[in-house]
N, C-alpha and C positions, 0 to 999 in steps of 0.2 A: 448852180451853186448848192453846195452841200447843206442841207437843212433849211434852205430858203427857196420860196417859189413865187413866181409870178402867178396871177390867176390862171393863166393858161397852163402852167406847169402844175399847179395845184390840182387843176381839173384832170390832167392826164395822170397825175398820180393817184388820184381818188379812183379813176376809171380802171387803172390798172390793179390797185390794191383790193377793189371790191368786185372785179371781174364784172363790170357793168355791161349790160346787153347792147348789142349794136354800137359799138364806141364810135365808128365812123359815121354812121347815119345820125347818131344822137348827140354827137359831141358839143354842137352849139346849145342843144337844150341842157346838158349836163353844165356846161360853162355858165350859162346864165343862173341856174340853180345854185352853183357854187358862189357866183358873184353876189346874187340875192341874200345868200346865208351870211356872208360877210357883212353886208349892209345890215341885216337885221340884227347881227352881233354887236353892231357898232365898231367894226374893225376894218371896214373899207378904207378908212383914212389913217389907220393905225400902223400900216406898213412901214417899211424902210425904204427910201429912195436910194437905188444904187445902179450902176452902169451895167447894163446887160451885156456879158462878154462876147454874146453871138452878134447883137445887132449895134452895139456900141452906143445905144441908147439909154437914157435914163427910165427905170421901171420901178413900180412899187413892188417891193418883195415882202413876203409874209413867212412867218416862222412856222416851224413843225407844231409848235404849241397852238398857234392860231388855227392851223389846219384841224387839230384835234378838238379845238373849242366849237368850230362850227360843225364838225361831225358829231358832236354830242347835242346839237341844238335839234329840237324835236322834229321839224320838217325834214332836214337833211338826213338825220338819223333813220327815220323810217323810209325815206326816199331811196337812198342807197341800197338798202336791204330789200325793198321791194323790186328794185331794178337789177339786182345782182343775179349772174348766172351761177354763183357758187352756194350750193346748199348749206355750207357752213354758215354764210351770211343770212341767206333767205329764211333760215329757220333761227336765227338768234332772237333773243328777247326783243319785244317791242319796245317803245319809248316807256309806255304806262307801266310795264313790268319792271323797267329799271327804276322808275320813279317809285314803285312800291318799295324796292330794295333801299332805295334812299331813306323813305321813311322808317323802315325797319331798322337800318343801321343807326340812324339818328336816335331812336329809342334805346337801342342797345347802348349807345355811347351814355346817353343820361343815366341809365343804369349802372354802367362802368363808372362814371364820375362819382356817383353817390357811393359806390362801393370803395372806390379810392379815398374819398373824403373821410369815409367812417374808419378806414384803416390808417390814415395818416401819410399815405405814401404819394409819392409824384413821380412822373417819368422824367428821365433825362432828355437832353436835347437830342432829337431824332438825327441820324446820320447813316447813310449807307456807303460802305467802304468798296473800293473796287474788288477787294478779295470776296466780300459778300456777294457782290454782283457776279462774279466768277462761279462762285459755289451754287448760286441759283442757277446760273446757266447750265452747269454741269448736271444738277439735277434734272432740268428740263430736257436736256440732250439724251439722258438715260431713257426717259419715258417715251422720248420722240424716235428712237432708233427703230427703224423698220428695214430689215436686211441691211443694216449698216449705212444706207444711203440717206442723207439729209442735207438741206440747204444751210447756209451759214446763219448765225443768229443776227437779229438786229439788235445790237447791244446798247445802242443809244436809246432806243425806245424801251428796252428792258429796264435800264437804269433809271430813266425817267418815271416809269410806272412804279418801281419800288421806292423811289424817293417820295413820290406823291403819295402812296399809302402810308407813309411814315409822318407826314406832316398834315394829312387830311384831318380836318376838324369835323366831326360827325354831326355837330350842331349846325354848322354852315356847310354841310356837305355839298359839293358841286357834282354835276352830272359826270364830269370828265374823271372823278375820282372812281365812280362806279364802272365806267368804261375800262379804267386802268384795272381795277379789280377783276373784271370779268376776263380782260386779257391776260392777266396772270393765272387765273383759273383755267383758262382754255387757250394755251399758248399755241398750239398747231394752227398754222395759217395765218398767225400773227407775226410771231417772233422768228420763225421758221416754216417751211414747206417740205412736204415730201417730194423728192425728185420724181420726174416722170419717168417711165420706162424707156423712153429713147435717149435719156441722159440729160434732157434739157430741164434746167432748174427754173422754178418759179420764185423769184425771189419776193420776200415779204416787204 
């Protein structure tokens, strides 16, 4: 189901997304790690019970947002990067570095609120239109063009990240907010990937 995962499907999605090493040999270990992260985040019982169209049995399904939530949990965040075969992820900022970004942005927001109070101005309700999403997509595509060949965008994730950045409260900043910020700052390998020379695409 689009945007919904069983734990097995979520595990396979994370294995593929982060290019985890030895996916066949280590799949059971990866599955247990994902399940434990759902439990630690208090989400294991927060899924939606639906009928699996393949087995015709009821299963617990989890959303893309719940997947992103556990990927922002310290243990799984560092684990998938440590076990990734992709240098893009292996050399990504560690959890403690992200936490520092959170602290810095909170302070920046405090300073921003103080300046806004002094000036007497307020922000209007945040909203990202479809046209703004498309414009952002076009900008990223121009930067991503390598010999004109590139994979399609993950527009749903892009829109989710743009909206999260507008509604994020830096006083109560969440780890997923920083993750979204970093994806927007470094879009290649997340919203799109370069095509391989043999023409096989690597979908984000």
